[in-house]
KESE-855720 format. One record per residue: residue number from 0; x, y, z of N, C-alpha, C in turn. Coordinates in steps of 0.1 Angstrom, whole numbers, padded with zeros to 4 digits. Each point is the difference from the previous one (the first is absolute). Layout:
NUM; X; Y; Z; X; Y; Z; X; Y; Z $
...
END
This chain:
0; 0584; 0608; -0430; 0010; -0010; 0006; 0012; 0005; 0007 $
1; 0002; -0005; 0012; 0012; 0003; 0008; 0011; -0010; -0004 $
2; 0009; 0007; -0009; 0009; -0007; -0007; 0012; -0006; 0010 $
3; 0003; 0010; 0010; 0010; -0005; 0008; -0005; -0012; 0009 $
4; -0012; 0000; 0005; -0005; -0010; 0008; -0001; -0013; -0009 $
5; -0003; 0002; -0013; -0001; -0012; -0008; 0014; -0006; -0003 $
6; 0009; 0009; 0000; 0014; -0005; -0003; 0006; -0008; 0012 $
7; -0006; 0006; 0012; 0004; -0007; 0013; -0005; -0014; 0000 $
8; -0013; -0001; -0003; -0008; -0013; -0002; 0008; -0010; -0010 $
9; 0003; 0006; -0011; 0008; -0009; -0010; 0013; -0005; 0006 $
10; 0007; 0007; 0008; 0013; -0004; 0005; -0002; -0011; 0010 $
11; -0010; 0001; 0007; -0002; -0009; 0011; -0005; -0014; -0007 $
12; -0008; 0001; -0011; -0005; -0012; -0007; 0014; -0007; -0006 $
13; 0008; 0008; -0005; 0012; -0005; -0008; 0009; -0006; 0011 $
14; 0002; 0007; 0011; 0008; -0006; 0011; -0004; -0013; 0006 $
15; -0013; 0000; 0002; -0006; -0012; 0006; -0003; -0012; -0010 $
16; -0001; 0004; -0013; -0004; -0010; -0010; -0012; -0006; 0001 $
17; -0010; 0007; 0007; -0013; -0005; 0002; -0010; 0012; 0004 $
18; -0013; 0001; -0006; -0009; 0009; 0003; -0004; -0004; 0014 $
19; -0003; -0010; 0004; -0005; -0004; 0013; 0010; 0004; 0011 $
20; 0013; -0002; -0001; 0011; 0003; 0009; 0000; 0015; 0001 $
21; -0001; 0007; -0011; 0003; 0015; -0001; -0013; 0007; 0008 $
22; -0012; -0007; -0003; -0012; 0007; 0006; 0001; -0002; 0014 $
23; 0004; -0012; 0005; 0002; -0002; 0014; 0010; 0010; 0008 $
24; 0011; 0002; -0007; 0009; 0011; 0005; -0005; 0015; 0000 $
25; -0009; 0002; -0011; -0005; 0014; 0000; -0013; 0000; 0007 $
26; -0005; -0009; 0005; -0014; -0001; 0006; -0010; 0006; -0010 $
27; 0000; -0007; -0011; -0010; 0004; -0011; -0008; -0013; -0005 $
28; -0011; 0001; -0004; -0006; -0012; -0008; 0008; -0002; -0011 $
29; 0001; -0014; -0004; 0005; -0003; -0013; -0005; 0007; -0011 $
30; -0014; 0000; -0001; -0006; 0007; -0011; 0003; 0015; -0002 $
31; 0002; 0007; 0011; 0004; 0013; 0000; 0014; 0003; -0006 $
32; 0008; -0009; 0004; 0015; 0000; -0004; 0001; -0003; -0016 $
33; -0007; -0010; -0004; 0000; -0004; -0013; -0005; 0012; -0008 $
34; -0011; 0005; 0004; -0006; 0011; -0008; 0009; 0012; -0001 $
35; 0008; 0005; 0010; 0008; 0010; 0001; 0013; -0003; -0011 $
36; 0003; -0014; 0001; 0012; -0002; -0010; -0005; 0001; -0014 $
37; -0012; -0005; -0003; -0006; 0002; -0015; -0001; 0014; -0003 $
38; -0005; 0010; 0010; -0001; 0013; -0001; 0013; 0006; -0006 $
39; 0011; -0004; 0006; 0014; 0004; -0001; 0005; -0004; -0015 $
40; -0003; -0013; -0003; 0004; -0006; -0012; -0007; 0009; -0013 $
41; -0014; 0002; 0002; -0008; 0008; -0009; 0005; 0015; -0001 $
42; 0005; 0006; 0011; 0005; 0012; 0000; 0012; 0002; -0008 $
43; 0009; -0011; 0001; 0013; 0000; -0007; 0000; -0006; -0013 $
44; -0010; -0007; -0002; -0003; -0006; -0014; 0008; -0013; -0002 $
45; 0005; -0006; 0010; 0007; -0012; -0001; -0004; -0010; 0010 $
46; 0005; -0012; -0002; -0003; -0011; 0009; 0012; -0002; 0009 $
47; -0002; 0001; 0013; 0010; 0000; 0009; 0003; -0014; 0005 $
48; -0011; -0008; 0003; 0002; -0012; 0005; -0006; -0013; -0008 $
49; 0005; -0011; -0002; -0006; -0011; -0005; -0007; -0009; 0011 $
50; -0013; -0002; -0001; -0008; -0006; 0010; -0005; -0014; -0005 $
51; -0001; -0009; 0008; -0007; -0013; 0000; -0004; -0004; 0011 $
52; -0008; -0012; 0001; -0006; -0005; 0014; 0013; -0003; 0008 $
53; 0010; -0006; -0005; 0012; -0004; 0009; 0012; 0009; 0000 $
54; 0000; 0009; -0010; 0014; 0007; -0004; -0003; 0015; -0003 $
55; 0010; 0007; 0007; 0000; 0015; -0002; 0015; 0004; -0002 $
56; 0002; 0007; -0009; 0014; 0005; -0003; -0001; 0014; -0008 $
57; 0010; 0007; 0000; 0002; 0013; -0006; 0002; -0002; -0015 $
58; -0006; 0007; -0009; 0002; 0002; -0013; 0013; 0008; -0002 $
59; 0007; 0000; -0012; 0012; 0006; -0002; -0001; 0016; 0003 $
60; -0012; 0005; -0004; -0002; 0014; 0002; -0004; 0003; 0015 $
61; -0006; -0012; 0007; -0003; 0001; 0013; 0013; 0002; 0008 $
62; 0010; -0010; -0003; 0013; 0001; 0006; 0008; 0013; -0001 $
63; -0002; 0005; -0012; 0006; 0013; -0003; -0005; 0012; 0009 $
64; -0014; -0001; 0000; -0006; 0010; 0009; 0002; -0001; 0014 $
65; 0001; -0013; 0004; 0004; -0002; 0014; 0013; 0005; 0005 $
66; 0011; -0003; -0010; 0013; 0005; 0003; 0001; 0014; 0001 $
67; -0008; 0007; -0008; 0001; 0015; -0002; -0008; 0007; 0013 $
68; -0010; -0006; 0005; -0009; 0006; 0011; 0004; -0005; 0013 $
69; 0004; -0011; 0003; 0002; -0008; 0012; 0006; 0010; 0011 $
70; 0013; 0004; -0002; 0006; 0009; 0010; -0007; 0013; 0002 $
71; -0005; 0005; -0010; -0007; 0013; 0002; -0011; -0001; 0009 $
72; -0009; -0010; -0002; -0011; -0003; 0007; 0004; -0003; 0015 $
73; 0010; -0008; 0002; 0004; -0004; 0013; 0005; 0013; 0008 $
74; 0008; 0008; -0008; 0004; 0013; 0007; -0011; 0009; 0004 $
75; -0010; 0001; -0009; -0011; 0008; 0002; -0007; -0004; 0014 $
76; -0002; -0012; 0001; -0007; -0007; 0012; 0009; 0003; 0013 $
77; 0012; -0002; -0003; 0009; 0004; 0014; -0001; 0015; 0003 $
78; 0001; 0008; -0011; 0000; 0015; 0004; -0012; 0002; 0006 $
79; -0012; -0003; -0005; -0012; 0003; 0005; -0002; -0006; 0014 $
80; 0005; -0011; 0004; -0002; -0006; 0013; 0011; 0008; 0010 $
81; 0011; 0005; -0005; 0009; 0007; 0008; -0006; 0013; 0004 $
82; -0007; 0007; -0010; -0005; 0013; 0003; -0013; 0000; 0009 $
83; -0007; -0012; -0001; -0011; -0002; 0009; 0003; -0003; 0014 $
84; 0012; -0004; 0003; 0004; -0002; 0014; 0000; 0012; 0009 $
85; -0006; -0001; 0010; 0001; 0012; 0009; 0011; -0002; 0010 $
86; 0005; 0013; 0004; 0013; 0000; 0008; -0002; -0008; 0014 $
87; -0012; -0001; 0004; -0004; -0005; 0014; -0004; -0014; 0000 $
88; -0003; -0005; -0012; -0005; -0014; 0000; 0008; -0010; -0007 $
89; 0001; -0011; 0007; 0007; -0012; -0006; -0010; -0012; 0000 $
90; -0004; -0002; -0013; -0009; -0010; -0002; 0004; -0007; -0013 $
91; -0011; -0008; -0004; 0002; -0008; -0015; 0005; -0014; 0003 $
92; 0003; -0005; -0010; 0005; -0015; -0001; 0015; -0002; -0005 $
93; 0006; -0008; 0007; 0014; -0005; -0004; -0001; -0014; -0006 $
94; 0005; -0001; -0011; 0001; -0014; -0006; 0015; -0004; 0000 $
95; 0003; -0011; 0007; 0014; -0005; 0002; 0000; -0015; -0005 $
96; 0009; -0003; -0008; 0003; -0014; -0004; 0013; -0005; 0006 $
97; -0001; -0011; 0006; 0012; -0005; 0007; 0001; -0015; 0000 $
98; 0012; -0007; 0001; 0001; -0014; 0001; -0006; -0004; 0013 $
99; -0008; -0010; 0000; -0007; -0006; 0011; 0011; -0002; 0012 $
100; 0010; -0004; -0001; 0011; -0003; 0009; 0005; 0012; 0007 $
101; 0002; 0011; -0009; 0005; 0012; 0005; -0012; 0008; 0008 $
102; -0013; -0002; -0004; -0010; 0006; 0007; -0002; -0006; 0014 $
103; 0001; -0013; 0000; -0001; -0008; 0013; 0011; 0005; 0011 $
104; 0011; 0001; -0005; 0012; 0001; 0010; 0005; 0016; 0002 $
105; -0005; 0008; -0010; 0005; 0014; 0002; -0011; 0010; -0001 $
106; -0009; -0002; -0011; -0008; 0011; -0005; -0012; 0001; 0011 $
107; -0006; -0012; 0003; -0012; 0000; 0009; 0002; 0010; 0014 $
108; 0011; -0002; 0005; 0002; 0007; 0012; 0001; 0015; -0001 $
109; 0006; 0005; -0012; 0000; 0013; -0004; -0013; 0006; -0003 $
110; -0008; -0008; -0007; -0013; 0006; -0004; -0009; 0001; 0012 $
111; 0001; -0009; 0009; -0008; 0001; 0012; 0004; 0014; 0008 $
112; 0013; 0002; 0001; 0004; 0013; 0007; -0005; 0012; -0010 $
113; 0001; -0001; -0013; -0005; 0011; -0008; -0015; 0002; 0002 $
114; -0008; -0010; 0000; -0015; 0002; 0003; -0003; 0006; 0013 $
115; 0008; -0002; 0009; -0002; 0007; 0014; 0002; 0015; -0001 $
116; 0010; 0003; -0008; 0003; 0014; -0001; -0009; 0008; -0011 $
117; -0004; -0007; -0010; -0006; 0005; -0010; -0014; -0008; -0005 $
118; -0009; 0000; 0009; -0012; -0009; -0001; -0009; 0003; -0012 $
119; 0002; 0012; -0005; -0009; 0004; -0012; 0005; -0005; -0014 $
120; 0012; -0005; 0000; 0006; -0006; -0011; -0004; -0014; -0002 $
121; -0006; -0004; -0010; -0003; -0012; -0003; 0011; -0009; -0006 $
122; 0004; -0012; 0005; 0012; -0007; -0005; -0007; -0011; -0007 $
123; 0004; -0003; -0013; -0004; -0012; -0008; 0013; -0007; -0003 $
124; 0003; -0011; 0008; 0013; -0008; -0004; -0002; -0012; -0008 $
125; 0006; -0002; -0011; -0002; -0011; -0009; 0012; -0009; 0002 $
126; -0001; -0011; 0007; 0012; -0010; 0002; 0001; -0009; -0012 $
127; 0011; 0002; -0008; 0000; -0010; -0012; 0014; -0002; -0004 $
128; 0003; -0012; -0006; 0015; -0001; -0005; -0002; 0003; -0015 $
129; -0011; 0004; -0006; -0001; 0004; -0014; 0006; 0013; 0000 $
130; 0009; 0003; -0011; 0005; 0013; -0002; -0012; 0009; -0006 $
131; -0002; 0011; 0008; -0011; 0010; -0004; 0005; 0012; -0007 $
132; -0008; 0006; -0008; 0004; 0012; -0007; -0005; 0013; 0008 $
133; 0008; 0008; 0004; -0003; 0011; 0009; -0011; 0008; -0006 $
134; -0001; 0003; -0012; -0009; 0009; -0007; -0012; -0009; -0004 $
135; 0002; -0009; -0007; -0011; -0008; -0006; -0009; -0008; 0012 $
136; 0008; -0003; 0010; -0008; -0007; 0010; -0005; 0009; 0011 $
137; 0003; 0014; -0002; -0005; 0012; 0007; 0006; -0002; 0016 $
138; 0012; -0002; 0001; 0008; -0002; 0013; 0006; 0014; 0004 $
139; 0001; 0003; 0012; 0008; 0012; 0004; 0014; -0004; 0005 $
140; 0001; -0013; 0005; 0013; -0003; 0003; 0002; -0016; -0004 $
141; 0010; -0005; -0004; 0003; -0014; -0001; 0013; -0004; 0007 $
142; 0001; -0011; 0007; 0011; -0006; 0006; 0004; -0012; -0006 $
143; 0011; 0000; -0006; 0004; -0013; -0008; 0015; -0001; -0003 $
144; 0005; -0012; 0000; 0015; -0001; -0004; 0001; 0000; -0015 $
145; 0010; 0005; -0004; 0004; 0000; -0014; 0015; 0004; -0003 $
146; 0005; -0004; -0010; 0014; 0004; -0004; -0001; 0012; -0011 $
147; -0011; 0003; -0004; -0002; 0011; -0010; -0011; 0009; 0006 $
148; 0000; 0010; 0008; -0011; 0008; 0003; -0005; 0009; -0011 $
149; -0013; 0002; -0002; -0004; 0009; -0010; 0006; 0014; -0001 $
150; 0005; 0004; -0012; 0007; 0013; -0001; -0009; 0012; 0000 $
151; -0012; -0003; -0003; -0009; 0012; 0000; -0007; 0002; 0014 $
152; 0002; -0007; 0010; -0004; 0001; 0012; 0009; 0002; 0011 $
153; -0002; 0004; 0012; 0009; 0001; 0012; 0000; -0014; 0006 $
154; 0013; -0005; 0003; 0001; -0012; 0006; 0011; 0000; 0011 $
155; -0005; 0000; 0012; 0009; 0001; 0012; 0004; -0014; 0006 $
156; 0011; -0003; 0003; 0005; -0013; 0004; -0004; 0001; 0015 $
157; -0007; -0012; 0004; -0004; -0001; 0014; 0006; -0012; 0006 $
158; 0007; -0009; -0008; 0007; -0011; 0005; 0008; -0005; -0011 $
159; 0013; -0006; 0005; 0008; -0005; -0010; -0004; -0013; -0008 $
160; -0009; -0008; 0008; -0008; -0012; -0007; 0012; -0010; -0002 $
161; 0010; 0000; 0008; 0011; -0011; -0001; -0007; -0013; 0006 $
162; 0003; -0011; -0007; -0006; -0013; 0004; 0011; -0009; 0006 $
163; -0007; -0011; 0005; 0010; -0009; 0007; -0008; -0013; 0001 $
164; 0008; -0011; -0001; -0006; -0014; 0004; 0001; -0002; 0013 $
165; -0014; -0004; 0008; 0002; 0000; 0016; -0007; -0014; 0003 $
166; 0003; -0005; 0012; -0005; -0011; 0005; 0001; 0000; 0016 $
167; -0008; -0008; 0007; -0001; 0001; 0014; 0012; -0008; 0005 $
168; 0004; 0003; 0013; 0011; -0007; 0006; -0002; -0016; 0001 $
169; -0013; -0003; 0003; -0004; -0014; 0002; 0000; -0007; -0014 $
170; -0003; 0007; -0010; 0000; -0006; -0013; 0014; -0004; -0003 $
171; 0008; 0010; 0002; 0015; -0003; -0004; 0008; -0010; 0009 $
172; -0005; -0002; 0011; 0006; -0011; 0008; -0003; -0012; -0004 $
173; -0011; -0002; -0008; -0005; -0014; -0003; -0002; -0002; -0016 $
174; 0009; 0007; -0007; -0001; 0000; -0014; 0015; -0001; -0006 $
175; 0000; -0003; -0012; 0014; -0001; -0008; 0007; 0013; 0001 $
176; 0013; 0001; -0002; 0008; 0012; 0001; -0005; 0010; -0009 $
177; 0001; 0013; 0002; -0007; 0010; -0008; 0009; 0012; 0001 $
178; 0011; 0000; -0008; 0010; 0012; 0001; 0002; 0007; -0014 $
179; 0000; -0010; -0011; 0003; 0005; -0014; -0014; 0000; -0007 $
180; -0001; 0008; -0010; -0012; 0000; -0009; -0004; -0012; -0007 $
181; 0011; -0010; -0001; -0004; -0013; -0007; -0007; -0010; 0010 $
182; 0001; 0005; 0014; -0008; -0009; 0009; -0014; 0002; 0002 $
183; -0005; 0010; -0006; -0014; 0004; 0000; -0008; -0011; -0004 $
184; 0004; -0008; -0011; -0009; -0009; -0007; -0003; -0010; 0011 $
185; 0008; -0003; 0010; -0002; -0010; 0009; -0010; 0003; 0011 $
186; -0006; 0012; -0001; -0008; 0005; 0011; -0014; 0002; -0004 $
187; -0010; 0002; 0010; -0014; 0002; -0003; -0001; 0016; -0002 $
188; -0004; 0004; -0012; 0000; 0014; -0004; -0016; 0004; 0003 $
189; -0002; 0010; 0007; -0013; 0006; 0002; 0000; 0012; -0011 $
190; -0008; -0001; -0010; 0001; 0010; -0011; -0011; 0009; -0001 $
191; 0002; 0012; -0007; -0009; 0010; 0000; -0005; 0001; -0015 $
192; -0014; 0001; -0001; -0005; 0001; -0013; -0005; 0016; -0001 $
193; 0007; 0007; -0010; -0004; 0014; -0002; -0011; 0001; -0011 $
194; -0002; 0012; -0005; -0011; 0003; -0011; 0004; -0007; -0011 $
195; 0012; -0003; -0004; 0004; -0008; -0013; 0004; -0013; 0004 $
196; -0004; -0007; 0010; 0004; -0013; 0001; 0010; -0003; 0013 $
197; 0005; -0013; 0001; 0009; -0003; 0011; 0014; 0008; -0004 $
198; 0004; 0006; 0011; 0014; 0008; -0002; 0011; -0011; 0001 $
199; 0008; 0001; -0011; 0013; -0008; 0001; 0011; 0007; 0009 $
200; 0008; -0010; 0006; 0011; 0004; 0008; 0013; 0001; -0008 $
201; 0008; 0010; 0003; 0012; 0003; -0007; 0011; 0002; 0012 $
202; 0012; -0006; -0003; 0012; 0004; 0008; 0009; 0008; -0008 $
203; 0008; 0009; 0007; 0009; 0008; -0006; 0014; 0000; 0006 $
204; 0009; -0003; -0008; 0014; -0001; 0005; 0009; 0001; -0009 $
205; 0011; 0009; 0001; 0010; 0002; -0010; -0005; 0007; -0013 $
206; -0011; 0008; 0003; -0007; 0007; -0011; -0007; -0008; -0009 $
207; -0002; -0013; 0005; -0009; -0010; -0009; -0012; -0003; 0008 $
208; -0011; -0003; -0010; -0012; -0003; 0006; -0004; -0016; -0003 $
209; -0005; -0007; 0010; -0003; -0014; -0001; -0014; -0002; 0005 $
210; -0008; -0008; -0008; -0013; -0003; 0005; 0001; -0011; 0009 $
211; -0005; -0001; 0012; 0003; -0008; 0010; -0011; -0009; 0005 $
212; -0013; 0002; -0007; -0012; -0007; 0006; -0007; -0004; -0012 $
213; -0003; -0015; -0001; -0008; -0005; -0009; -0014; -0005; 0005 $
214; -0001; -0006; 0011; -0011; -0007; 0006; -0005; 0005; 0014 $
215; -0008; 0010; -0002; -0005; 0006; 0015; -0007; -0011; 0007 $
216; 0002; 0000; 0015; -0007; -0010; 0008; -0014; 0005; 0002 $
217; -0003; 0012; 0003; -0013; 0006; 0001; 0000; 0014; -0004 $
218; -0011; 0006; -0006; -0001; 0012; -0006; -0012; 0008; 0007 $
219; 0004; 0012; 0003; -0012; 0010; 0006; 0002; 0013; -0008 $
220; -0011; 0008; 0001; 0000; 0013; -0007; 0000; 0010; 0012 $
221; 0004; -0005; 0012; 0000; 0010; 0012; 0013; -0002; 0008 $
222; 0008; 0011; -0001; 0013; -0001; 0007; 0000; -0002; 0014 $
223; -0010; 0006; 0007; -0003; -0002; 0016; -0001; -0014; 0002 $
224; -0008; -0008; -0009; -0003; -0014; 0003; 0013; -0008; -0003 $
225; 0009; 0005; -0010; 0013; -0007; -0003; 0008; 0002; 0013 $
226; 0000; 0011; 0006; 0010; 0003; 0012; -0005; -0009; 0010 $
227; -0013; 0000; 0003; -0004; -0009; 0010; 0004; -0015; -0002 $
228; -0002; -0004; -0012; 0003; -0015; -0003; 0016; -0001; 0002 $
229; 0007; 0009; -0002; 0015; -0002; 0002; 0004; 0001; 0015 $
230; -0006; 0009; 0007; 0001; -0001; 0016; -0004; -0012; 0005 $
231; -0010; -0007; -0006; -0006; -0013; 0005; 0010; -0011; -0003 $
232; 0011; 0002; -0007; 0010; -0009; -0004; -0004; -0010; -0011 $
233; -0009; 0005; -0009; -0004; -0009; -0010; 0009; 0001; -0013 $
234; 0009; 0010; -0002; 0008; 0001; -0012; 0008; 0015; 0000 $
235; 0005; 0002; -0012; 0007; 0012; -0001; -0008; 0009; -0009 $
236; 0004; 0013; -0001; -0007; 0010; -0008; 0008; 0011; -0005 $
237; -0003; 0006; -0009; 0008; 0011; -0007; -0010; 0013; 0003 $
238; 0003; 0009; 0007; -0008; 0011; 0005; 0008; 0013; 0000 $
239; -0007; 0010; -0003; 0006; 0015; 0002; 0003; 0002; 0015 $
240; 0010; 0008; 0004; 0004; 0003; 0014; -0011; 0005; 0009 $
241; -0009; 0009; -0008; -0009; 0007; 0009; -0011; -0010; 0003 $
242; -0001; -0012; -0005; -0009; -0010; 0007; 0004; -0007; 0011 $
243; 0012; -0002; 0000; 0006; -0010; 0010; 0010; 0007; 0010 $
244; 0001; 0012; -0001; 0011; 0006; 0010; -0002; -0001; 0014 $
245; -0013; 0003; 0005; -0005; -0001; 0014; 0003; -0015; 0004 $
246; -0003; -0010; -0008; 0001; -0014; 0003; 0015; -0003; 0002 $
247; 0008; 0005; -0008; 0015; -0001; -0001; 0005; 0005; 0014 $
248; -0005; 0012; 0004; 0005; 0006; 0012; -0003; -0009; 0012 $
249; -0011; -0005; 0000; -0007; -0008; 0011; 0006; -0016; -0001 $
250; 0008; -0002; -0010; 0007; -0014; 0001; -0009; -0012; -0006 $
251; -0012; 0005; -0007; -0009; -0009; -0004; 0005; -0006; -0013 $
252; 0008; 0008; -0008; 0004; -0005; -0013; 0016; 0004; -0002 $
253; 0007; -0007; -0008; 0014; 0004; -0004; 0000; 0002; -0015 $
254; 0010; 0009; -0002; 0003; 0002; -0015; 0010; -0011; -0004 $
255; -0003; -0006; -0011; 0010; -0010; -0005; 0010; 0005; -0010 $
256; -0003; 0008; -0009; 0009; 0003; -0010; 0010; 0012; 0005 $
257; 0009; -0005; 0007; 0010; 0011; 0006; 0011; 0005; -0011 $
258; 0004; -0011; -0008; 0012; 0003; -0009; -0005; 0002; -0015 $
259; -0012; 0000; -0002; -0006; 0002; -0014; -0014; 0007; 0002 $
260; -0005; 0007; -0010; -0012; 0006; 0000; -0011; -0007; -0008 $
261; -0012; 0002; 0004; -0013; -0007; -0006; -0010; 0010; -0003 $
262; -0009; -0004; -0010; -0011; 0010; -0004; -0010; -0009; -0008 $
263; -0012; 0007; -0001; -0010; -0006; -0008; 0004; 0000; -0016 $
264; 0006; 0011; -0005; 0004; 0002; -0013; 0013; 0000; -0003 $
265; 0002; -0001; -0014; 0015; -0002; -0004; 0009; 0014; 0001 $
266; -0007; 0010; 0006; 0008; 0011; 0004; -0004; 0004; 0014 $
267; 0009; 0008; 0006; -0002; 0002; 0015; -0001; 0015; 0003 $
268; -0005; 0008; -0010; -0001; 0014; 0001; -0013; 0005; 0005 $
269; -0009; -0008; 0004; -0013; 0005; 0005; 0000; 0006; 0014 $
270; -0008; 0011; 0000; -0002; 0007; 0012; -0015; 0000; 0002 $
271; -0005; 0004; 0013; -0014; 0001; 0003; -0002; 0015; -0002 $
272; -0010; 0004; -0006; -0002; 0014; -0005; -0016; 0005; 0005 $
273; -0001; 0012; 0004; -0012; 0006; 0002; -0001; 0009; -0014 $
274; -0010; -0002; -0009; -0003; 0006; -0012; -0010; 0009; 0000 $
275; 0000; 0012; -0004; -0010; 0009; -0002; 0001; 0011; -0012 $
276; -0010; 0005; -0002; 0001; 0012; -0010; 0003; 0013; 0006 $
277; 0010; 0007; -0004; 0003; 0014; 0007; -0012; 0009; 0000 $
278; -0009; -0001; -0011; -0010; 0010; 0000; -0011; -0005; 0011 $
279; -0004; -0012; -0001; -0009; -0004; 0011; 0005; 0002; 0013 $
280; 0013; 0000; 0004; 0005; 0002; 0012; -0003; 0015; 0007 $
281; -0005; 0008; -0011; -0002; 0014; 0005; -0015; 0000; 0007 $
282; -0007; -0010; 0000; -0012; -0001; 0005; 0004; 0000; 0016 $
283; -0008; 0008; 0009; 0002; 0001; 0013; 0002; -0014; 0008 $
284; -0011; -0008; -0003; 0000; -0012; 0007; 0013; -0010; -0004 $
285; 0002; 0001; -0014; 0012; -0008; -0004; 0013; 0006; 0005 $
286; 0002; 0012; 0001; 0011; 0006; 0007; 0003; -0004; 0014 $
287; -0013; 0000; 0007; 0000; -0001; 0014; 0004; -0016; 0003 $
288; -0006; -0008; -0009; 0002; -0015; 0003; 0016; -0002; -0003 $
289; 0005; 0006; -0012; 0015; -0002; -0004; 0009; 0004; 0012 $
290; -0003; 0011; 0005; 0009; 0005; 0011; -0002; -0009; 0012 $
291; -0012; -0005; 0003; -0002; -0009; 0013; 0007; -0013; -0003 $
292; -0002; -0006; -0011; 0006; -0014; -0004; 0014; 0001; 0002 $
293; 0008; 0009; -0006; 0014; 0001; -0002; 0005; 0003; 0015 $
294; -0007; 0007; 0008; 0004; 0003; 0015; -0001; -0013; 0007 $
295; -0011; -0009; -0002; -0001; -0013; 0006; 0010; -0009; -0003 $
296; 0005; 0000; -0011; 0011; -0010; -0006; 0013; 0003; 0007 $
297; 0002; 0011; 0005; 0013; 0005; 0006; 0000; -0007; 0013 $
END
């Protein structure tokens, strides 16, 4: 039995929580994958996984085994891939997870330029509001806002993620006054639904936080659609600056909260990060993309 390969298969099953999902990722028949895990359990003399028709989980010994081998197996795979790269070849697949709104407004144009320069590198872009795990979801790069970037990974700030309440000039001309955070309740709020539900609005003034929105007018999970709705004069919205900055410069929207701050959460320390593993970044294609991406942001 190839113990290293079996351990790799076990990690993939544990991460995905499903034999069928793991088999798809590994491009293997489910029966082959199941048999390899059984062989590993027989070799170790322990049960690693609890199985049922609907449920799969790690046993206590399975969890302990996973914790001990996971990093070593991933490091082995990275080292093997790095050594197999040739000095003259740039190929392989890059897996990137990003917010749909950031992809639409900033990432797609960069990726189009990147593909023209490096056509042999395959890009797989996963646009999602769900917070993904770099290692368990097998990502090379993740772009997401957070106030607590993971300490075991590299996290480069690519935007301050400062937020503001915006509205179109036409909407403001025909609506009640909107200068103080208490005025928000009198307006039609175009709200954003993230991976964990509708995002609440908070105002910040004199180091105090106030929840300022109770009843959304309309809810979307697409910030591009929210911005278009605001530009059309249908209401107000709370958005990150990188979504509305060009519209602000063009005079299509105005920033409302001049004397106080606003954010989705009860803290304002979020920034937009590019997150990656330092070891994975040694791969030639990853290193090339990282340099290209950061240069384009300038």
